[in-house]
N, C-alpha and C positions, 0 to 999 in steps of 0.2 A: 504494500500499499504505500500512500504517499502521505507523510504528516504533514498537515496544514502547519500553522503558525506555532508549533511546538518544539522547542529545542530537543533535540536529538533523534529527530524523525528525518523524518527526512526532511638513436632515434631516427631519429632516422632508422625506419625499419625498411628492410627487404620486403616491403609489401608487395606481394606477390601478384602476378597475373596468371601464374601458372598452376593448374592442375585444380584440384578441390579444397576447400578449406577443411580441415580435420573435424572431429566431433566432440561436443562437449559430453564427457561422461565420466564414470568412475569405476570403481570395482564392480565387477558384474554380480547381480544378484538374481538368481533363477525365479527366486520366489520372494514377492514384496512383503510377504508375512514373516520370513525369515529374518531375525535379528543377528545372527552371527554367520555370515557366509564362511565357507569351508575356506582355510587358508590356501592361497594360491601356491604351486609347486616353486621351488627356487627357478629363478629367471634362465631361461637358456638363449641362444643366439638366434635371431630372427634371420631365416634363410631368405637372402635377396637374389632371386632368379636371373641367370645371364640371358633374358630374352631381350629382344631389341628395345622394347620399352615396357616398364615395370613400374608399379607404385607398391611399396611394402610398409605397412603399418608395423612400427615396433611392438612386438607381442607381449613385452613385459619388461619391469623395471625392478632393481634394486634400490632402497630408500635406506637412507640414515641421516641422522642428524649431524650437521658439522660440530657440535659440541662433542661428538664420540669419535669424529675421525680427525687425526692428527697428521696424516699423510697430505702431501700438496696435491693440487688441482691436476697437476700433470701425472702424479702418479694414480691417482684416483681414475682417471680418464685413460688411463691406457690399457690395452688388451692384457688379459690375464690376471689383473687386479683381484685378490681373492674375494673381497666384500664379505668376509666371515662375519656372521651375527647379523647381517643386514635384514630389513624388512622386505617383504615381496609385495608387488602389485601388479595389477593388469595394465594394459595400454593406455588407460585413461584412468586417473585416480587422484585424489586429493590427499595428504599426508595422512589425515585423520581416516579418511575412508579405507586406506590400506592397513592401518591399526586395528580399525573395529573389524576388518575381514580375517584378521589374524586371532580375534578375541581377546584383544588387549584389555578391553574395558567392558562393563556390563551394558546391557542394552540401553543405548542413549536414548530412546524413546519412552522409557519407563521412570516414573517418577522424577526425581531430580538427579539421576545418573549423571546427566550431560554435564552438570554444574562441579562434579568431581573430577573431571579430568583435567590434569594441569594445563594451564596456559602457558606457564613459562617454558615447555617443551617445544613450542612452536614461536618463540620468539627470537630465534636464530635461523640461519639457512638450513636448507634440507639438501642434500645431494639425491639426484634419480639418476640410475645409471643403467645402460642397457648395452647389449651387443649385437652386431649382426655380421653375417658371413657373406661375403662375394668371392668367385673364382677369377672372374675376367674383370680386369681394373680398367679396361680401354674406354670404357663408356663413361660418359658425364654423370656424376653423382651429386645429387642436392638433398639438403636436409629441408623439408616444407612442414611447417608446423604454424599452429595458433593456440590458444587456450593456456597461456602460461599465467598462472595467477601467483604474485601480480608481475614478476620480472626475473631474468634468470641470466646467469652467465652460461654460455655453451661453448661445450669442449668437444673435439674428436679427435682419438688417439693421441691425448696428452697436448694438444695444440688449442688454445682459445680460439673461436672462431665468432664470438660475439659476446659483447659485453651487456649487463643489465641495464644499461642504459639505452642499449639499442634492442634489446628483446625485453619490451615493456609495454604493459596492458594486455588484460585478459582478451581482448578481440582482435589484436594486431596480427596480422599474417607476415610469416618471415619465409624467405627462401635463401639459404645458404649454400654456395657451391663449394663443396668438400671434394673435389675430384682429386685435386692434387695429394689429399691426406689419405684417400681409401689405400688399403693394402690387401692383396690377396690372403685369403681367409678371415680370421676374427677382426672385426673392428668394433671400438667403443665409442658411444655416444654419452656425455653426461651434462646434466643441468644442475647448476648449484642456484636452487631456487630460494630466494629471499622471502622473509615474512610479508603476510599481507596486512594493510591496513585500508580499509575501504574508505576511509576520510582523506586517505593521502594518495591512495593508488586509484587509477581508473580501471577496477577491477569488477568485483561482484560483493555486494552487502546484503544484509537482511531487514535492516530498519527494526520496525516492530512488527513483523510478520511472526517471527519465532526467537527462541533464544538462540543467539548466533553460535556456531560451532567454535571450539576453543581455538582452531587452527585457523580460522577465517575463511576455510576453503585454500589455502595454498597449495599449489601443486599443479600437475599438468592435466587438465581435464579435456583435452582433446587429442586425437592421433597425432603422434610424429611419424612423418612419413619419410621413406628412402625412396627417392625418384631416381630413375636411370633412364638413359636416352642417349641420343645422338647428338651431332652438332648443332642441329637446330632445334629449339624449343617451342612448342605450340601452347598458347595461352589464352586466357580471357576469352574463351570460345562462348559465344551466347548468341540468342535469337531474340530480336525485338519484333514483336508482334504488333499488328494494327488490325483490329477487328472492325469491320462496317457494323455500326450501331443506328438505328435498331434492327437491321434487315438481318444481321447475323450472316449475310450471303456469301460475303467474301472475307478473307484476312489475308493481308501481306506480311510475309516473313523477309526480315533482314538479318542475314547471318553476318557476325563480326568476329574477328580473332586477332590475336597479335603474334607475329612470327619473328622469332629472335635468332640471330647467329651468335652462337656462342664461342666461335672460333677466330683467329686470326686473319683468316684468308676469305675472299669472296666465295660466296656459294649460291647455288639457285635452288630454293624449295620447291617441291611440287606439292601443294596443298589440294587434297582431294577429300569428298565426303558424301554425305547423303542428309537429305531432311525431308521428312514427309513426302517419301516417294520421288523426289528431285535429287539428282546426282549434281555435285558441285565439283569443280577442277578449276586450278589457277597455278601459275608459274610465279614465283615470287624471288627476284633478285636481290641478294642481300649482302651489302659491304661487309667489312669485317666489323664483328660486333653491333651491327646495326639491328634495330627493332623496327618492324612496320607494322601498322595496322591494316587489314583486309576486311572487305566487305563484299557480300552478295546480296543482291537486291532484285526485287521484280524487274526492275528496268534492264539488268543484263542477264537474268534467269528468269524468264517468264512463268516457269514452274512454281516460283516462290509466291504466286499469286494464288491462293486455295480457292477454289469453288467448293460452296457448301462445307466449311470445316468443321470439324468435330469440337464444338465450344464446350469449355470446362465450367460446370455450374457448382455452387454449394449445394450440399446434401439437402434434399428435399425439393430442389428447383431444378434439378437436372442431373446429368451425367458427370463423370470425373474423367474424361479421356485426356490421354497424355501423349505428347511426341516426343521421339528423339532425334537429336542432332549428333552425328558422328564424323569427326575430322580426323586426317592424318598428315602428316609433314613427312615427305621423303626427300633424300638427298642421293643422288646418283644411284637410284632405284632401293636404296635401303631405307626402310622405315626408321624415322628419328625420333618421332613423337606422335603423340594422339590425343584426343580430347573427346568425350562424351557429355552431354546434358540432356536431362529430360524436362520438359517444360509445357506449359498448357496455353490455350488460346481463351482469353477471356479480356473483358474491358472494365476497369473499374474507375468510376468517377465519385468525387465527394465534394461536391460544392456546398457553400453555404445557403442555407434556405432564407427566405425573408426576414425571418427572426433570428439571423446569425448563427444557428445550429448547423453541424455537418450532416449532411444527408448522403449516405451511400448509396450508389446504384452500380449494378453490376450486370453487363451485357444489357443495359438499357432499362432494366426494371429495378424499381426502388426496392431498398432492402431495410429493414429494420435490424440494426445489430443488436442481438441478444446473445450475452455470453458472460464468461468468467475470468478472473484473473488467474494466470496458470502459475504454479509453483513448481519449480524442480525437486529433487531431492534434496535435503537438507544439506547432505555431503557430496552433492554434484554427482552421485553415481547414477550411471545409465543402465535402465533396464527396459529394453525395448518392448517386451510384453507388456509390462506394467504400464508403461505410457500408452500403449495402444489401448489396453482397458481404460485408461482415464478419458481418452479421446472418444472411445466408443459409449461411455457415460455421457459425454457432452451431447452426442446425437441423441441418444436415450432421453435426455432432459428436453429435447426439443430446442436446445441452444445451436447457435451457428458459429460463434467465434470465441477465441480464446485471446486475451490479452497478455502479451509478455513484458512485463516492466522490468528489463534489465534480465540477467540469467537467461541469455537468448540461447535457445537449446541446439543440439547438433542437427547435423543434415537429417538424419534418419527421423527427426521429430517432424520436419517439414515434409519429408516424403511422404510419413503416415498422413498428415493433414491433408497433403495432395489427393492420397489415395482415397481419403475417407470423405473428402468434402467440409472439412472443417476449417474455417477461415481464421487467420491470425493478424494480429496486431502488436508486432514487436517494437520495441523502442528503448531507449536509454533510462535508467533508473533515477529516482529522485534521491535528493537531499543529502546525498554523501559527495565525494569528490566529484561525481559526473556532474553536480549542479553547484561545485562550490563556488564558481565563479559569478553565480546569478541567483543563488538562492539565499537570502541573509537568515532565513529561520532553519536552514539546513545544518549539519556539522561537518560538510566537506571544506577542506583548506582551498584557499584561492590557487589558481593556475599560474603555472609560468610557461615559457615558451615551449619547453619540452612538451607540458600537458596538451597544450593546443596541436602539436605534431602527432602526438598518439591519439587523439580524439579523432583528429582527420583520417588518419591511418586505419583507426578502428571502423569509422564509418565507411571508408573506402573498401575494406574486407568484407564486413556484413553485407554491404550493398551488392558486390560482386557474387556472394555466397547466396544471397536470398533472392535475387531479382527474378529467377527464372521459376520458382515455385507459384503457381498459381493460388495455393491458398494464402499468400502474403498479400494483403490488400493495402498497406500503408507502412510507412516508418513513422514513429513519434520521436522527434530529435529533441524532444524536453519531455518531462513529467510534469512535477507541481510547478517547475519554471520553465519559461522559454529561453532559448538561446541568445546572449546579445549578437551584436551585428556580426563581430569577428567569428565567434563560434558558429553561427549560423551560416556565414558566407563559406568556412571551410566544409561543413557538413553537406550544403547543396552543390558546391563544386565537385565533392567526392560522388554524391549521389548522380550528378548529370555525368560525370565521366564514366559512370557505370551503366548508363542508360537506365536509370531507376525507372520502372515502367508505372508505377502507382503514387496516389497522392501521399504527398510529405506533410506531416501535421506538426505545428510548433510546439504544442504543449498537449498533455492530457488534461490540464487544467484550464480555466477560462482567461488565458494569457495570449500574449501576442509577440510576433518576432518581427524586426524590420521589414524583411523581403515578404514573407509569407503571410504577414498580417494576423489576425485572430485565429484562434485554433478552432473554434465553433465546438469545443467541448468544455464541457463543466466538471469541477471537482468538488461540488459542495455537500460531500457527505450523502447521508449519514454513514458511521461507522460502527455506531453502537446503537442501543436498542430505540426504536420508534415504532408507534402501533401501526397496523396495517393501513389506517385511513392516511397516513402521512403520505403514502404513495401516490395518491390522486391529486394531492394540492400542486398547482402549476408553479411552483417555486421551490427555492433550493433544491432539493435532491428529488423532488417529487417528477412525476411522469411528463416531463417536456425537456426538449432538447436531446444532447447526447451527454449522458452521466457516464464518465469513463471508470470511475469505481466507486460502488456504493453498496450498502447492505445495512441491515439491522443489528451487525455486529456478532455476538456470540452464537455458536452454533454447536449445542452439547451433543457428543457423539450417543450411540446406543449404548446401553448397560454393558453389552459384550465388549465393546472396544475402549470404556472407561475402566474396566476391570483389568485390561491388559496394559494400561497407560498409568494407572495410579495405584497407590497403595491403599489398603482399607482405611488407614487414618486419615489420607488424603480426600478419600472419597466421603468420609464423614465430614471433613470440613467443607467439602463442596455443596453440601445441602443445609448442614447446620450453621455455617458461618457466611452469610451472604455477602459480608465485605471484605473477605479474606483475599490476600493476594494469591493468585494462582500462577504458578510456575509455567503452566501449559497454556497460559493465554498470551502473554506478551511481555517483554522487557521493558516496554513503554510504562511510565508511571500511570498516564491515562488509561491505557486498557489493561492494567496489571490486576484489576479485580472484575468481578461480574456483578457488581452492586446494582449499577442501572438496570440489568436484565433481571436480576433476583427479585429486586423492589417491583418491577411490572409483574412480573411471574404470580407474586404472592398477591399483589392487588389485584389482579383480573382472574386468576384462577384459585386462590386461596394458598395459604402456607402449606409447603411440602410436609408430609407426614412421615416420610423416610427417603431413602435413595432412590427405590423404586419409583416413589411418586413424584420425587422431583425430576427424575429423567422422563417419566411419562407426560407431566406437565410441560417440560421443555420440548418434546417432539410435537405436540398439538400447537405449542405457541410458535414455534419455527415453521411449521407447515402453513399456518393462516398468514403469517408475516412474508414469508418468501413467495407464496402464492401471490399475494397482493401485490408485492413489488414488481413481479413480471406480468401480471395482469394488467395492470394500470398502464405500463408502458406499451403494452400490445394494444389495450383499448384506445389509447391517445395517438397512435401512430399515424392516422390519416386525418386528424384535426386541422379544420381550417386556419386556426390560429394556435401558436405556439405547438405544433405537434412533437410528439416524442420520436426520436431518430435513432436512439441508441442506449443501451443499458449494458455496463459491465458489472456483474456481481462481485463483490469483493469479500471473499475471493471463490475461485471455483474449488480449488483444493489446497491442502497445505502440506508442506515438505517434511512435516514430521506429527507427531501426536499432538492435537491441538483441540482448543474450547473454543475457537472462535475463526470466523472468517472461512467457511468451508462449507461446499454443498455435498461433500464426501469426505470420509475421513482417511486416515493414512491407509488403513487396511482395507479401503474399497467399500466398508459398509454404508448403507443408505439409511439415513435418519428422517426425521420430519422435513427438514429444509429440503432434502434430495427429491421427496415425492410431493412437496409443495410445489416446487420448480417443475417438476414433472408433470404435474396435473395443469399448470399453467400454460405449458408449452405445447398441449395437444393441438395438432395443425386445424380441426376443426372443433372450436371449443366454446361452451357456454358459461358465462361468468357473471358475477355479481360486482356492482361498483358501490365501493365503501362511501363515495361522495353524494351521489344523488339516488341510490338505491335501484338504478336502472339494471335490468338483465339484458346482456347484450351477447350476441354472437360473434365471434373473431374466426376469419376464414384465412388461412394461410396458403391454401392451395391457389394455383394460377386461375383456374376457372371458378366462375361462380359458384356457390351452393344454393339450390332451390328447393322447395317442397318440404322445407324442415318444419318441425313441430317443437316450440320451447314449451316447458310445463316448470312452474315454480310453486313449491308448497312450503308453507311455514309452520313448523311444530313447536310446541313446549317441549321442555327436556324428557317429559315423560312419554312423548308421543302423541300429545292430544294436538290434533290439526287445527289450525288457527287462521289459514288462509290458502287459497289453492286459485291458481290461474294458468290458462294454456292458450296459445297462441299457435295458429296454424298457418301454412302458407308462407312462412318466412324465407326471403331470399336475402342473400349476403353475396356481395362482390368479392372477387378474389385478391391475391397479392397482400393480405394482411388488412383488408377493410374489415369493418364490423358493422353490423346492423343491432339497431336496440328493438328487442320484443315488446317491453313493457316496464313500467316503473313500479316497485313495490310500495305499498301504503306506509305511512311514517308509522302508524301505531295499528296493532291487531288486539283483539279480545284477549282476555286474561289476566293474572297479574305477574306471571313470570318476567323477569328482568333479563332472561336469557332465552334465545330462539334457536332452532336447528331450521335451515333453509336447505332444501334439497332442489337442486335444479336438474332437469332431464332433458336432453336434446336428442329427437328421433329424426330418422330420414325418411324419405318420401316412401320406404319399404316398411315403416314402423318400428325399424331396428334402432336400438339405441347407438348413439354415435359419441356423446359426451355425457359424464355425470359428473356433478359437483356439490359438495356439500359443505356448508359453512355453520359456524357457530356465531351468533350475533347478540348485541346486548341492547336493550332500550336506553342505557346510558352510555353515551359515546365516550372514547377516548378523546380528551381536550389538550390541545398541543398550544405550548407557549411559543409561538413563533417570535415575538420579539426579544426573547433571551436564546435564540438559535445560537449554537456553537459551531465550529468548524466540523466537529464530528457527531452533533446529534441535536435535537429539538427537545427541550424539556417537554414531559407530559404532565399537566398539572391536575388531571381526573382520569380516572381508568374506566373502561368498560367494565361491566359485572359479568362475568362469565362463571362465575362460581356456581350457578345452577347445574353446570354440568357435573359437578362433584355429587349430586343428589341423585343422578341417573341410576335406575336399579341395574345390577349385574344381570347381563343377559346372556344366553348360551348362542354359540355359532358353532355349527357342526362344519368339519372340513373332511374330504375325501382327496386323495392326491395319488396320482400316478406318474411313472416316468418313463419316457422313452428316450432310448439313447441310439445314436446312428455315427458311428466312428469317434471323432474327438468330442461331439457336441451332445448333451442330454437336454432334454427339455421335460421339465415337470409341470403338470396341469394340477392347480389346485381349485376344487369347488366348495365355496362358502356359502352357507346358508344359514340366515336367522330363524333359528329353530324356536319351539316354546311358545308360551303364551304372553299375555300382555302387548302393550302398544309401543314401548321403548324401543328405539333402535339400537343397533350396535356402531358405535362410534369410533372412527379411525382404527379400523381393524387391520392389524399388521401381520404379514405372512413372512416368516423367515425360512429360508433353506437352511437346514442344519445337518451335521453328521451324526453318527450313533452316540456321539460324546456331548452332543449339544453345540458344538461350535459352528458358526455361520460358515457357510460356504460361499466364497467369494471370489473374483467378480461375479455377480449376476445381474441379469437384466430382466426386470418384470413387466409384463404388459401393463400392469397397473398395482397400486398397493395402496395400504393405510385407507381404505374404502368404507363407506357407511352403508348399513344394510337395514331396511325396515323388515317388521315381521312378516316370513313367507317370502322374503327376496333372496335371491341367489345370485352369485356371480361366479365366473371360471377365471381364474388368473393363469398366466403362464410365466414360468421362469426358464430363462435360457442361459447355460453355463457350459463350462469346459468339463466332460467327464472327468479328466485325471483331477480336478480339483476337490473331487470326493476323497482321493487319496485311497480308494479301495472300500470306503465305505458305503453303507447303503442310505440313500438319501431320506431325510425325514423333513417335515415341516412343522414349524413351531407358529401357534396362532395365538395372538394376544391383541388386546384393544384397549380403548379408553375404558370401557366397562363390560370388557369381556374377559371371562378367566383364561388364564393361559394354558394351552394343551399342545401337546406335541404328537403328531400322527406319522406313521410310516407313509412312504411316497414312492416305494418300489414296484 
């Protein structure tokens, strides 16, 4: 997140045009639930092939603190150095990630274990050492890398090849020619990585997201590549696309690359290749050490004008087809270098509307950005499957975007986003060194000349790495603060040089930069608890404009997760002492407790009677609040005045075990916040408006929906009906428009202060297409707008939902079956409200568990946390990997607001 006005919140490089930028990762973790990955074997030498062109990531490293190494740098970096007693790491790892993989410390995600890891161990540089072998030394050899956090001296075979003033910045790209140092057989590469300080280095920090790792993520978090080739290097290969909008009938492709002669003699390179079925060829004469840019365009290669191109769309709007570019440079008939890029064809525009809000359009169609703030693993460990699981959850929630504030993920992340159709909004982070020159409320140091150079090189490297990914729809060159004229020019020059294809946004806050002007975004909070009605006000963080980060703050996980992350004593404090500091919330003084949240929970739902009751009330509160947040923005998206154009929930996930800012927890379990967001994200959706009591239907499909029937029924908590209304023949336009069915009365009969609202939407065939259940009060939440702070608006009077606690306990029967097909299993669960009486079963939750009662995760439910009236039934489906059962027979655990918990077999 970005901390508003609160203290403590928020060379020159051989920046290359060659090859690909490595990936941000760390020690591999096959299972995100595993706390102590198996130690890696002792590093061996990476075998570099003698083929004409090769790219070989160094497979592993040996690590050791310089405090424990007395040998000289030349000795440490020479082949044959024993490195006895050193730690071992995979190809991408922070120092602490490597130590955790060896089991050096207890689970850092549980209790306060993280705070017990000595910080002093990471106040000195650490050595990273790796070997590679070659047979043929006639080819040119280069080291190609980025992801050094924060800086390092680089040595090869006993010789320093770069200083830590040259290799500086987490995102800068470096290409070092080591041809003259490479010898037949074993070769050694060593990095002397210095300690990281996000307030002093253009690296990565955590602000108020989580308790920062003691090593501040120092290490090598992207691949270090050994590149081998011939006399001519081929780099910066990319395709600039120009799609005809709105017809989408044609697309012009322009292929660009740079060809460099690395020898002292003149040569002629033959560049050949293909893209979209079109063959490319050109001879390029090069003087000694000359570098030249080349381009192929429809003007000289007619085949580069595509007819009926395969257009890339976000998920839910169309397909995600991708194209390939392949180029080869040859000299005298021998292959010297090659390049490959995957890209998509799409058009992204994001002008400011008449109200000054940024309005995205993709391929000519308007797009309401609905997303969440992305967090990587706290120790920057990369797990492709774990990341894909989270991105699939994004789609399951009905969201379309993730925002990366710093911590810009590796290439594989954006490959996955391209394939799945998840949009991404990468950008620089707030409040530390990245904004040290422009954010007076941040903690970052001012910049010097080297910092300006590093920032520009970082922008150039990331622009070249990300530009081809169709999932990337902008770059935010500022977060809480916009860059000044000097920084902005450097960024824009780098982006222009890279042929950056999508809108550049000056800040995620309502700031402006000299050339780009206003951001069209707002960062007006909230970040802590507000009531559901808050979201419908067209002010502050309410549903108008583009809110780049916002939420009602705390998100208490399920009881299963809480018991994994906290001790029994800590769990007692969680519900018994509302104002206590919570280690698993935030290091920020503002967000260190749950007081605002707990006060509202007690006032609205009643004081918790125990831990289980506290968690139960937290889930129902989070469901209603997150649902209202997304529903308000959806409803207001097509308003004539001050429409909502985007919302990014702060956050989507957390990098560790957290009590706030998450729609899913560390273990991928799903709480009330998750299912509230999922309900609000239904493509065709019936919803209630907290501001004017209207019942509306929102249609995200491209085509209009007609012949709909909307029904609203109000009940007392005991099931006594108080109001019922039905409207038939409802028609709703597509592309996110909404239609109003009717408005509910301000008052209904009876004395209850709490009511249940059941909304049911059926299609022309009478089948139910959307169901939504609300709990409402005759006493509204009252907001004190005049005393709004940057992180919340105070509530002076609370809705009375305590009547829910008087609901009778009612039975819900459950039957479940499972069908497995290869790696995938699907469990179907039929729930029925059985027994007598009129009281409904509210927020009935189903968890897939193994025979020991442990949740099987990840899992994607068709729906969950449902409301059932007497005699009603619903069938839910859960999709998951069969392997995640770990050989256990599946079971389902059913519980609810007023439903006794029970577990039934699902085999």
